[in-house]
C-alpha positions as CSV (number, residue, x, y, z in Angstrom):
1,M,114.4,97.5,39.6
2,L,116.1,98.9,36.6
3,I,113.9,96.8,34.3
4,L,110.7,97.8,36.1
5,D,111.8,101.5,36.1
6,T,112.4,101.3,32.3
7,L,109.0,99.7,31.8
8,A,107.4,102.4,33.9
9,Y,109.0,105.1,31.7
10,I,107.9,103.3,28.6
11,Y,104.4,102.8,29.9
12,L,104.1,106.5,30.9
13,S,105.5,107.6,27.5
14,L,102.9,105.5,25.7
15,F,100.1,106.5,28.1
16,S,100.9,110.2,27.6
17,L,101.2,109.9,23.8
18,Y,98.0,108.0,23.6
19,H,96.1,110.6,25.7
20,I,97.4,113.5,23.5
21,I,96.4,111.7,20.3
22,Q,93.0,110.7,21.8
23,G,92.4,114.2,23.1
24,T,93.4,115.9,19.8
25,V,91.3,113.5,17.7
26,S,88.3,113.7,20.1
27,V,88.3,117.5,20.2
28,F,89.1,118.4,16.6
29,F,87.9,115.3,14.6
30,P,84.9,113.8,16.5
31,D,83.7,111.9,13.4
32,F,87.1,110.2,13.1
33,A,87.2,109.7,16.9
34,I,84.2,107.3,16.5
35,K,86.2,105.2,14.0
36,F,89.4,105.6,16.0
37,N,87.7,104.3,19.2
38,E,86.0,101.5,17.3
39,F,89.4,100.4,16.1
40,L,91.1,100.7,19.6
41,Y,88.4,99.4,21.8
42,G,86.1,97.5,19.5
43,F,83.0,99.5,20.5
44,K,80.2,100.2,18.1
45,P,77.9,102.8,19.6
46,K,74.2,102.9,18.6
47,E,73.9,106.7,18.9
48,K,76.8,108.7,17.6
49,E,75.7,112.4,17.6
50,Q,75.6,112.8,21.3
51,L,78.7,110.8,21.7
52,K,80.6,113.1,19.3
53,M,79.5,116.1,21.5
54,T,80.8,114.2,24.6
55,F,84.1,113.6,22.9
56,R,85.1,117.2,23.1
57,P,85.2,117.5,27.0
58,W,86.6,114.0,27.3
59,G,89.2,114.9,24.7
60,S,90.2,118.0,26.6
61,F,90.6,116.0,29.7
62,A,92.6,113.3,27.8
63,F,94.9,116.0,26.3
64,A,95.6,117.5,29.7
65,I,96.4,114.0,31.1
66,G,98.9,113.4,28.2
67,V,100.6,116.8,28.7
68,S,100.8,116.1,32.5
69,G,102.4,112.7,31.8
70,F,105.1,114.2,29.6
71,L,105.8,116.8,32.3
72,V,106.3,114.0,34.8
73,L,108.5,112.2,32.3
74,S,110.7,115.3,32.2
75,N,111.9,114.4,35.7
76,M,110.2,111.2,36.9
77,E,112.5,111.0,39.9
78,K,111.3,114.4,41.1
79,Y,107.6,114.2,40.1
80,F,107.0,110.5,40.9
81,L,104.1,111.3,43.2
82,F,102.1,112.3,40.2
83,L,102.0,108.7,39.2
84,I,99.5,108.1,42.0
85,P,96.6,109.9,40.3
86,F,97.5,108.2,37.0
87,A,97.3,104.8,38.8
88,V,93.9,105.8,40.3
89,L,92.6,106.8,36.9
90,L,93.7,103.4,35.5
91,I,92.1,101.6,38.5
92,F,88.8,103.4,37.8
93,R,89.0,102.6,34.1
94,A,89.8,98.9,34.7
95,G,87.1,98.8,37.4
96,Y,84.3,100.1,35.2
97,R,85.4,97.8,32.4
98,F,85.1,94.9,34.8
99,I,81.9,96.0,36.5
100,L,80.2,97.0,33.3
101,K,81.4,94.2,31.1
102,K,77.9,92.9,30.2
103,E,76.8,96.4,29.3
104,L,79.9,96.9,27.2
105,M,79.2,93.7,25.3
106,E,75.5,94.4,24.9
107,Y,75.4,98.2,24.1
108,W,78.9,98.8,22.7
109,K,79.6,95.4,21.2
110,V,83.0,95.1,22.9
111,T,84.0,91.5,23.0
112,K,85.3,89.7,26.1
113,I,88.8,89.5,24.6
114,Q,88.9,93.3,23.7
115,N,87.6,94.2,27.2
116,W,90.1,91.9,29.1
117,R,92.9,93.2,26.9
118,M,92.2,96.7,28.0
119,I,91.8,95.7,31.7
120,I,95.2,93.9,31.6
121,I,96.9,96.9,29.9
122,Q,95.4,99.3,32.5
123,L,96.3,97.0,35.5
124,L,99.9,96.8,34.1
125,G,100.1,100.6,34.4
126,V,98.8,100.5,37.9
127,I,101.4,97.9,38.9
128,L,104.3,99.7,37.2
129,F,103.3,103.2,38.6
130,T,102.8,101.7,42.1
131,I,106.1,99.9,42.2
132,F,107.9,103.0,40.9
133,T,106.3,105.2,43.5
134,I,106.8,102.9,46.4
135,S,110.4,102.4,45.5
136,R,110.9,106.2,45.8
137,L,109.2,106.7,49.2
């Protein structure tokens, strides 16, 4: 279990850092957020002005998720139950990527490889967070 625990800590660290960076970029630098997300996810949106406006509330949410993750990391043994909503968030994100894969390809130009890469990364988090949580119950 030590290896899986270590992987859960590493995943949560990267998950939290990513959300803080994504949140900051989205709220304060929405023009750059378009390019940042094109690089990360491969999407190429047709309409950018409304998307930039949407980035601000999404970014605020992302920032809060990142801060919450670092708070959990401060004592993961004590706050392990907070991994459940993080796992649910990742399930939703992987789920809509799977369900909307055709739309992501058609409207956002996300390739199959880019989409499956993100689904796998998200499901890895679900697995690690779930194993960590169950092992503490």
